[in-house]
Backbone as CSV, one residue per row, in Angstrom:
resi,resn,N_x,N_y,N_z,CA_x,CA_y,CA_z,C_x,C_y,C_z
1,MET,0.845,-1.168,0.000,0.000,0.000,0.000,0.891,1.232,0.000
2,ALA,0.486,2.229,-0.739,1.215,3.492,-0.760,0.211,4.633,-0.773
3,MET,0.368,5.553,0.170,-0.479,6.745,0.225,0.447,7.943,0.371
4,LEU,0.398,8.846,-0.579,1.272,10.003,-0.558,0.461,11.287,-0.498
5,VAL,1.101,12.333,0.002,0.507,13.662,0.059,1.243,14.521,-0.961
6,SER,0.501,15.272,-1.735,1.108,16.161,-2.718,1.909,17.238,-2.003
7,ARG,3.117,17.461,-2.474,3.964,18.503,-1.904,3.602,19.842,-2.532
8,GLU,3.834,20.915,-1.793,3.506,22.250,-2.302,4.239,22.495,-3.615
9,GLY,3.502,22.857,-4.637,4.086,23.150,-5.937,4.409,21.925,-6.779
10,GLU,4.121,20.743,-6.268,4.439,19.505,-6.988,3.438,19.284,-8.123
11,THR,3.955,18.909,-9.269,3.071,18.631,-10.403,2.468,17.239,-10.251
12,LEU,1.392,17.017,-10.974,0.762,15.700,-10.954,1.735,14.645,-11.460
13,THR,2.511,14.982,-12.476,3.490,14.038,-13.016,4.507,13.639,-11.948
14,SER,5.006,14.603,-11.195,5.973,14.316,-10.131,5.354,13.452,-9.044
15,LEU,4.121,13.762,-8.674,3.429,12.970,-7.661,3.254,11.534,-8.136
16,LEU,2.870,11.351,-9.379,2.677,9.997,-9.906,3.994,9.227,-9.982
17,LYS,5.097,9.913,-10.281,6.411,9.256,-10.290,6.790,8.811,-8.880
18,ARG,6.550,9.682,-7.883,6.834,9.300,-6.494,5.966,8.129,-6.071
19,LEU,4.694,8.152,-6.482,3.785,7.060,-6.156,4.268,5.761,-6.786
20,ASP,4.711,5.820,-8.025,5.225,4.634,-8.708,6.433,4.064,-7.965
21,ARG,7.345,4.935,-7.535,8.521,4.468,-6.778,8.103,3.872,-5.435
22,ALA,7.149,4.505,-4.764,6.682,4.006,-3.467,6.024,2.635,-3.616
23,ILE,5.235,2.458,-4.665,4.600,1.155,-4.904,5.670,0.112,-5.201
24,GLY,6.676,0.477,-5.982,7.772,-0.448,-6.282,8.512,-0.875,-5.029
25,ARG,8.810,0.092,-4.138,9.483,-0.251,-2.874,8.608,-1.164,-2.029
26,CYS,7.317,-0.867,-1.984,6.386,-1.685,-1.206,6.349,-3.104,-1.753
27,TYR,6.330,-3.227,-3.063,6.287,-4.539,-3.710,7.552,-5.335,-3.400
28,GLU,8.720,-4.657,-3.416,9.995,-5.332,-3.194,10.264,-5.632,-1.727
29,THR,9.869,-4.739,-0.818,10.221,-4.892,0.594,9.052,-5.287,1.479
30,ASP,7.841,-5.227,0.941,6.622,-5.519,1.697,6.412,-4.536,2.853
31,GLU,6.980,-3.315,2.715,6.797,-2.260,3.711,5.943,-1.156,3.102
32,PRO,4.855,-0.775,3.758,3.980,0.255,3.193,4.626,1.641,3.222
33,ALA,4.208,2.488,2.312,4.608,3.900,2.294,3.353,4.704,2.602
34,ASP,3.344,5.369,3.743,2.134,6.068,4.169,2.500,7.440,4.706
35,GLU,2.294,8.479,3.912,2.535,9.852,4.354,1.309,10.437,5.028
36,ILE,0.172,9.775,4.915,-1.076,10.291,5.467,-1.261,9.855,6.915
37,ASN,-0.997,8.594,7.202,-1.161,8.031,8.547,0.149,7.389,8.992
38,PRO,1.199,8.188,9.240,2.490,7.597,9.606,2.388,6.794,10.901
39,LEU,3.164,5.737,10.938,3.153,4.869,12.128,3.946,5.454,13.250
């Protein structure tokens, strides 16, 4: 699972690239990326 928050001034393209990387890390390490509800 990956949930990200848009950074100030961040374009949609940049956000989607970060989301893609976060999903890839989650897939490889089985660790979620959660900027909305940090543990």
